[in-house]
PASEBA-1860 file (N, C-alpha, C; in nm, 3 decimals):
! residues 81
1> MTPLTFSL> 0.645/-0.918/7.859/0.670/-1.069/7.868/0.653/-1.113/7.684 ~ 0.705/-1.173/7.608/0.729/-1.284/7.516/0.565/-1.366/7.516 ~ 0.541/-1.404/7.428/0.422/-1.557/7.469/0.545/-1.693/7.497 ~ 0.636/-1.639/7.438/0.693/-1.773/7.469/0.753/-1.763/7.634 ~ 0.779/-1.685/7.695/0.772/-1.678/7.845/0.738/-1.710/7.921 ~ 0.528/-1.645/7.854/0.432/-1.627/7.884/0.376/-1.832/7.928 ~ 0.445/-1.847/7.807/0.374/-2.019/7.788/0.522/-2.125/7.883 ~ 0.607/-2.086/7.888/0.696/-2.189/7.978/0.669/-2.126/8.113
9> LMFGVLLN> 0.625/-2.043/8.145/0.583/-2.030/8.366/0.424/-2.065/8.358 ~ 0.339/-2.066/8.268/0.232/-2.201/8.293/0.266/-2.266/8.278 ~ 0.363/-2.359/8.156/0.384/-2.501/8.181/0.459/-2.552/8.283 ~ 0.526/-2.498/8.358/0.587/-2.509/8.455/0.483/-2.512/8.609 ~ 0.411/-2.432/8.595/0.303/-2.439/8.685/0.223/-2.472/8.661 ~ 0.182/-2.572/8.555/0.100/-2.660/8.532/0.164/-2.753/8.590 ~ 0.320/-2.843/8.520/0.381/-2.959/8.603/0.433/-2.891/8.730 ~ 0.385/-2.830/8.824/0.425/-2.892/8.950/0.305/-2.978/8.965
17> ATAQLLLK> 0.149/-2.830/8.944/0.058/-2.910/9.034/0.043/-3.039/9.006 ~ 0.041/-3.116/8.824/0.053/-3.224/8.842/0.120/-3.334/8.878 ~ 0.285/-3.253/8.916/0.336/-3.325/9.011/0.277/-3.364/9.155 ~ 0.173/-3.285/9.195/0.160/-3.302/9.333/0.033/-3.377/9.362 ~ -0.041/-3.375/9.261/-0.130/-3.480/9.229/-0.119/-3.572/9.184 ~ 0.015/-3.583/9.124/0.025/-3.758/9.080/0.093/-3.808/9.255 ~ 0.228/-3.704/9.273/0.211/-3.777/9.428/0.128/-3.809/9.525 ~ -0.028/-3.776/9.557/-0.073/-3.738/9.658/-0.172/-3.880/9.575
25> AGTNRVGA> -0.190/-3.939/9.496/-0.259/-4.083/9.375/-0.184/-4.173/9.458 ~ -0.036/-4.152/9.385/0.030/-4.250/9.486/0.067/-4.300/9.601 ~ 0.036/-4.156/9.686/0.058/-4.206/9.845/-0.104/-4.237/9.857 ~ -0.127/-4.273/9.776/-0.336/-4.332/9.863/-0.336/-4.456/9.785 ~ -0.200/-4.481/9.734/-0.218/-4.631/9.636/-0.123/-4.698/9.797 ~ -0.066/-4.629/9.835/0.024/-4.698/9.938/-0.036/-4.713/10.066 ~ -0.103/-4.604/10.055/-0.226/-4.602/10.227/-0.079/-4.554/10.321 ~ -0.176/-4.520/10.474/-0.078/-4.484/10.566/-0.001/-4.498/10.614
33> FAFSWDNV> 0.166/-4.475/10.683/0.218/-4.523/10.683/0.355/-4.498/10.778 ~ 0.422/-4.528/10.898/0.494/-4.454/11.038/0.581/-4.460/10.984 ~ 0.675/-4.385/10.990/0.813/-4.411/10.961/0.905/-4.424/11.084 ~ 0.939/-4.564/10.999/1.010/-4.659/11.112/1.144/-4.705/11.101 ~ 1.280/-4.751/11.167/1.377/-4.832/11.094/1.313/-4.962/11.041 ~ 1.231/-4.955/11.064/1.169/-5.121/11.084/1.086/-5.116/10.909 ~ 1.028/-5.005/10.862/0.949/-5.001/10.752/1.040/-4.918/10.614 ~ 1.136/-4.870/10.678/1.227/-4.795/10.564/1.228/-4.843/10.387
41> VPIGIKLA> 1.325/-4.999/10.452/1.335/-5.062/10.303/1.162/-5.111/10.204 ~ 1.078/-5.156/10.307/0.980/-5.216/10.269/0.862/-5.072/10.188 ~ 0.887/-4.965/10.254/0.776/-4.892/10.214/0.884/-4.796/10.092 ~ 0.985/-4.779/10.084/1.116/-4.722/10.025/1.049/-4.800/9.893 ~ 1.037/-4.962/9.881/1.010/-5.040/9.774/0.883/-4.990/9.690 ~ 0.813/-4.984/9.816/0.640/-4.955/9.750/0.646/-4.835/9.721 ~ 0.691/-4.741/9.754/0.706/-4.611/9.668/0.781/-4.573/9.575 ~ 0.961/-4.677/9.539/0.978/-4.629/9.414/0.919/-4.761/9.330
49> MNGPILGG> 0.831/-4.778/9.337/0.784/-4.906/9.206/0.626/-4.875/9.196 ~ 0.603/-4.730/9.253/0.489/-4.697/9.203/0.421/-4.567/9.098 ~ 0.417/-4.601/9.012/0.345/-4.567/8.893/0.348/-4.394/8.950 ~ 0.295/-4.377/8.991/0.221/-4.178/8.986/0.340/-4.152/9.091 ~ 0.378/-4.244/9.153/0.470/-4.127/9.210/0.641/-4.140/9.156 ~ 0.661/-4.203/9.054/0.729/-4.214/8.994/0.728/-4.058/8.860 ~ 0.564/-4.080/8.816/0.480/-3.968/8.726/0.548/-3.887/8.820 ~ 0.492/-3.854/8.974/0.541/-3.717/9.022/0.666/-3.604/9.009
57> LACYVVSV> 0.765/-3.745/8.985/0.892/-3.695/9.065/0.911/-3.645/8.887 ~ 0.902/-3.725/8.772/0.971/-3.647/8.704/0.874/-3.543/8.649 ~ 0.732/-3.525/8.706/0.732/-3.388/8.641/0.785/-3.271/8.724 ~ 0.806/-3.297/8.850/0.896/-3.219/8.974/1.049/-3.212/8.829 ~ 1.092/-3.292/8.833/1.242/-3.292/8.714/1.234/-3.218/8.587 ~ 1.102/-3.207/8.492/1.055/-3.109/8.402/1.052/-2.966/8.429 ~ 0.991/-3.027/8.564/0.909/-2.810/8.606/1.035/-2.755/8.652 ~ 1.118/-2.835/8.706/1.253/-2.770/8.712/1.366/-2.714/8.623
65> VVWILALS> 1.385/-2.752/8.555/1.433/-2.732/8.380/1.285/-2.646/8.353 ~ 1.192/-2.633/8.303/1.152/-2.538/8.273/1.099/-2.436/8.277 ~ 1.142/-2.449/8.430/1.140/-2.332/8.546/1.296/-2.211/8.529 ~ 1.384/-2.303/8.494/1.485/-2.288/8.484/1.501/-2.159/8.350 ~ 1.461/-2.244/8.232/1.424/-2.204/8.087/1.371/-2.063/8.127 ~ 1.245/-2.032/8.217/1.188/-1.915/8.212/1.209/-1.781/8.319 ~ 1.352/-1.860/8.410/1.361/-1.713/8.514/1.469/-1.667/8.438 ~ 1.589/-1.751/8.301/1.640/-1.750/8.216/1.616/-1.607/8.173
73> RVPVRSSA> 1.389/-1.568/8.126/1.384/-1.492/8.037/1.272/-1.383/8.106 ~ 1.312/-1.397/8.230/1.230/-1.274/8.304/1.308/-1.192/8.394 ~ 1.328/-1.083/8.374/1.396/-1.035/8.479/1.333/-1.018/8.592 ~ 1.389/-1.100/8.686/1.338/-1.073/8.865/1.370/-0.941/8.935 ~ 1.317/-0.919/9.039/1.330/-0.799/9.091/1.331/-0.831/9.236 ~ 1.401/-0.783/9.320/1.441/-0.742/9.539/1.330/-0.632/9.515 ~ 1.250/-0.699/9.602/1.159/-0.581/9.685/1.236/-0.519/9.747 ~ 1.337/-0.566/9.791/1.410/-0.461/9.922/1.454/-0.335/9.856
81> A> 1.423/-0.213/9.939/1.487/-0.144/9.902/1.620/-0.087/9.941
END
């Protein structure tokens, strides 16, 4: 494994972890809510306007791109015999 491949893998993992932490921070800002038809729009707007939520989603998008780049460089074998 080359240093670039290893770096891509680690960067993808770190981006994914950062995304999860940002999503948690965003949900902490919004607070607990119940899923019902009455509050889909208000909660959706709160989530869509929440900086940490948007940052977390952006990190997920970038992490998928980085992960695809990493997987294109690493042989992945099935463990099935």
